N, C-alpha and C positions, 0 to 999 in steps of 0.2 A: 305769437311772439317767441323769439328764439329763447332756448332754456338757458338759465344762468349758468355761467362757467362753474365747474367744480372748484372748491377752494383747494389752493395749493398748500399742503401740509409741510411743515418744516421737518428737517431730518430727525430731530429728537422727538417730535410728536409721534412720527411713523415708527421710531424704535420703542417708544413708550406703550404704543398699542399693539405690539406684537403678541402673540398668543405665547403661553409660558413654554410650550414644547418646541419652539422655534430656536434653533442653535446657530444658525448661520444666516446671513442676508447677502444678496448679490449687489455688488456696488461696481462703480466705474472709478478706478483710483486716479490720482493725479497725473499718471502716465498714459491714461485712456486705455487701461487694460482692464477687461471684466473679470472679476473674481469673487469668490464667496468669502466673507470675512464673519469671524466670530462677532457675536452682538457687541461685546464689551471691547472689540478691537477695531470698531469703525472709525476711520480717521476724519478729521475736520474737513479734509479736501476731498473725501469720498463722495460720490454722488450715487444714491440709492436707485436701482433700476426697478421701475414699475412695469407691470404687465398691461395688457390692453384694457383691462377693467381698472386700471389705477391702483392696483395693489402691489405691494413689494414682493419680489421674487424671493422666497426664503426656502430654507433646507431645516427639516425637522429630524431629530435624532442624530446619531453619529455618522460623519460621512464615510463613504467606502462600503465595504461588504457588510452586510447586517451579521451581527454576532449570532452564533449559533445558540439556540434557546437552552436554558439550563434544564437537565432532565428532572422530571417530576419526582418528588420524594416517595418512597414506598408508603402504602397506605397504613402499615402496621410493622411492628418490630419483627414478627414471624416472617412477613414477605422480605423485610430488609435483610434477614439472615439468609433466606433463600437467594436473594440477588447476589449476596457476597459469595455464598457457596457456588453458585454458577460461575462467577468471575474467576475463582480459584480453579474450578474444573476447567474452564478454557486455558487458563495459564498452563495447566499440566497436560493438556490434550497434545498428544505427539504430532497426530496429522496437522492440526493447526499450526503447531510450532515449525513443522518443516515447510509448509507452504509459505509462511511469512518470512523465513529464512531464505527460501530459494524454491519458487513455485514450479521451476522446471526440473527440480531434482527427481531422479528416477525413483527415489524413495517415497515419492508422493503415491505412485501407483501400488508400491508394496504396502504401505499403510491402508490404502483403499481396499485392497484385497483382503488384508487382515480384518478390517472392519466389516466387511460384507461376510467373511467366514464366520466372524463372531455372531452376527445378526442371524445367519443361517442355523448355527448351532443353538441359539436362544429359541428359534422357532421350532427346532427339533424337540426341544425339552418342553415347549409349550404343546406340541402335538401329543407327545408321550403322556403328559398329565391329562390332556383332555380324553385320550383314549382310557386312560386308567379311571377316569371318573365318568365314562360313558357318555361324553359330550361329543358333539359333531366335530370332525377334524378337517373337513374339505376345504374351508376357508384358509386354515393354518398351513394345509398342504400346498395350496396355491401360492401363498405367499413365500413359502420355503423354495418352491420350485423357481420362483422369479429371483430370490437371493442366489441360488445356486447358479442360474443362468448368468447373473451379474458377475459372480466370482469367475465362471468359466471364460466370460468375455474379457474379463480384467487380465486374466492369466495368459490369455492369447495376446493381448495388446502388450503386456510385459515382454513376452518371448519376442514379439515383433520390434519392440523398442530396443531390446538387447541386441538383436541381430542387425538392425539398420544403423544404430548410433555408434557402436564400438566404443571408441575412447574419443571424447571431444577434447583435443588438443588446445583449444583456445579457451576452455572452461576454467574459471578460478581454481577449482579443485586440482585439475592436472597441472596448472602453473605452480601451484604450491608444493605439489609432489615433486615436480621436476627440479624446483629450486632446492628441495631437501636432498635429492639425488645428488645434485652438483655440490651442496655443501659437504656431503659425505665423502664424495670423490676428493675433494680439496683437503679434508682432514686426512684422507689415506695418503696423499701425497705428501702432506707435511709430516705425518708419522714416518713416512719412508726416508725422510731426510732430504727431499727434494728443495733445491733453493728457491727462495720466494720469486726471484725474477724468471725462473724456469716455470713455476706454477702459473705466473701471469702470462707468460708466452703460450702456455698450453691452453689456458682459458680464453685467451684471445682467438686462438685459431679455431677452438671449439665453438665459440660464440659466433664466428663467422659462418661456420658450416651450418648450424643449426637455425641461423637466420635465414638461410637460403629457402625458397619456396620448394624447390626440388627436394630438400631433405625432408620437409613437412609432408610433401606428398608420398615419399617413399616410406616414411615411418607410418603413416595412416594405411597405406597398402599392406605393409607387413602385419599390422595388428588385425586387420579385417581378413586377411588370407588365411590367417590361423597358422 
């Protein structure tokens, strides 16, 4: 005997039987467009979409990208104080501040060298204390040798950086400096009693010259040639 056809459930019955975590259901609206609607916004002319198993196609949770889970609370007040102290330390860390502001800044390597030198000095202190107390120092010495090598490599990298980069004329820092020089030059012209229209003429001609690629190449050449 053929199996009896499954009963056709009406729209409200389907909606009433949805799990509590269902937030949206797929429907075909009156314009024959498939969309997800909030449960309480299903319209009278909407047709609920059913999958191959005869179940409604639904969405649980909020649509879109999942929210970042909230961080777990510290287990104790002492740990909470430690977490806050770490946050404050990170705010005051010079290297982290420079990298966040401009990771390509030459200062980054300066701070790295300073940090490595500080660690090397700290290891030297530990080695002296170990010697003073008759403790083995070979491991500390090896760690300090590694720190000193890192300082030397960073110093060579810094020298190479200075030699190769020169002045980056397209950098925001140089643009701010150049603007300040131009403002100073304009103030000097004004102090000398130069008429405003003459100042405009001078700056118009100057702007045309510095906008030329040849001027930029010559300026870079003069800076790198020494």
